[in-house]
C-alpha positions as CSV (number, residue, x, y, z in Angstrom):
1,X,-1.4,-2.1,16.7
2,X,1.4,-0.5,14.4
3,X,3.1,0.8,17.2
4,X,3.5,-2.3,19.1
5,X,4.7,-4.1,16.3
6,X,7.1,-1.5,15.5
7,X,8.2,-1.5,19.4
8,X,9.0,-5.1,19.2
9,X,10.8,-5.2,15.8
10,X,8.0,-6.9,13.8
11,X,7.5,-5.8,9.9
12,X,4.8,-3.1,10.3
13,X,2.0,-2.6,7.3
14,X,-0.5,-0.3,7.3
15,X,-3.1,-0.6,5.2
16,X,-4.5,2.2,3.3
17,X,-7.9,2.0,1.7
18,X,-8.8,4.5,-1.0
19,X,-12.3,5.6,0.4
20,X,-12.4,9.3,0.2
21,X,-10.2,12.3,0.7
22,X,-10.7,12.3,4.5
23,X,-9.7,8.5,4.7
24,X,-6.4,9.2,2.9
25,X,-5.7,12.3,4.9
26,X,-6.1,10.2,8.0
27,X,-3.9,7.3,6.6
28,X,-1.4,9.9,5.8
29,X,-1.3,11.5,9.3
30,X,-0.8,8.1,10.6
31,X,2.1,6.7,8.2
32,X,3.9,10.1,9.6
33,X,3.3,9.4,13.0
34,X,4.1,5.5,13.0
35,X,6.3,5.3,10.2
36,X,5.0,1.7,9.1
37,X,7.6,-0.4,7.2
38,X,5.3,-0.5,4.4
39,X,1.8,0.6,3.2
40,X,-0.5,-1.9,1.6
41,X,-2.7,0.4,-0.9
42,X,-6.1,-0.8,-1.8
43,X,-7.3,-1.1,-4.2
44,X,-4.0,-1.9,-6.1
45,X,-5.5,-1.1,-9.4
46,X,-4.7,3.0,-9.3
47,X,-1.3,3.7,-10.6
48,X,-1.5,7.3,-10.0
49,X,-2.6,6.6,-6.3
50,X,0.7,4.1,-5.9
51,X,3.1,6.7,-6.9
52,X,1.2,9.6,-4.7
53,X,1.3,7.4,-1.7
54,X,5.0,6.5,-2.7
55,X,6.0,9.9,-3.1
56,X,4.5,11.6,-0.3
57,X,4.9,9.4,2.4
58,X,8.5,7.8,1.3
59,X,7.2,4.3,2.5
60,X,7.6,1.2,0.1
61,X,4.1,0.3,-1.1
62,X,2.3,-3.1,-1.5
63,X,-0.6,-3.1,-3.9
64,X,-3.3,-5.2,-3.2
65,X,-7.0,-5.7,-3.8
66,X,-9.1,-6.0,-7.3
67,X,-5.8,-7.1,-9.0
68,X,-7.2,-9.8,-11.7
69,X,-4.8,-9.6,-14.4
70,X,-1.0,-9.9,-15.2
71,X,-1.6,-6.5,-17.0
72,X,-2.9,-5.1,-13.3
73,X,0.3,-6.5,-11.7
74,X,2.6,-4.9,-14.3
75,X,0.7,-1.2,-14.0
76,X,1.1,-1.4,-10.3
77,X,4.9,-2.6,-10.3
78,X,5.8,0.0,-12.8
79,X,3.7,2.8,-10.6
80,X,6.1,2.1,-7.9
81,X,4.7,-0.6,-5.8
82,X,7.4,-3.1,-4.4
83,X,5.3,-5.9,-4.3
84,X,1.5,-7.1,-5.4
85,X,-1.0,-9.1,-3.6
86,X,-3.5,-11.1,-5.5
87,X,-6.0,-13.8,-4.2
88,X,-6.0,-15.4,-7.6
89,X,-3.6,-18.4,-7.8
90,X,-3.3,-18.0,-11.1
91,X,-1.5,-14.6,-10.7
92,X,1.4,-15.8,-8.1
């Protein structure tokens, strides 16, 4: 799906779920191959991983998932996230 989006000049967002080392490694390989425009990192409450993904891939990061407070948002942005997604409308 990401390849099709890129081919058609549609913004390609790869979701990277921090499940385990294997999932992260596989996602990094996919990012290297497909070169998405943005990576959405889930959960987005782990600042050290936001920084790491940004540094290792060179791709902009959106933090999402388990964002429950303004502090979570500030930590994510401070770690290098370009944006944060949250389902709680009070945080919009």
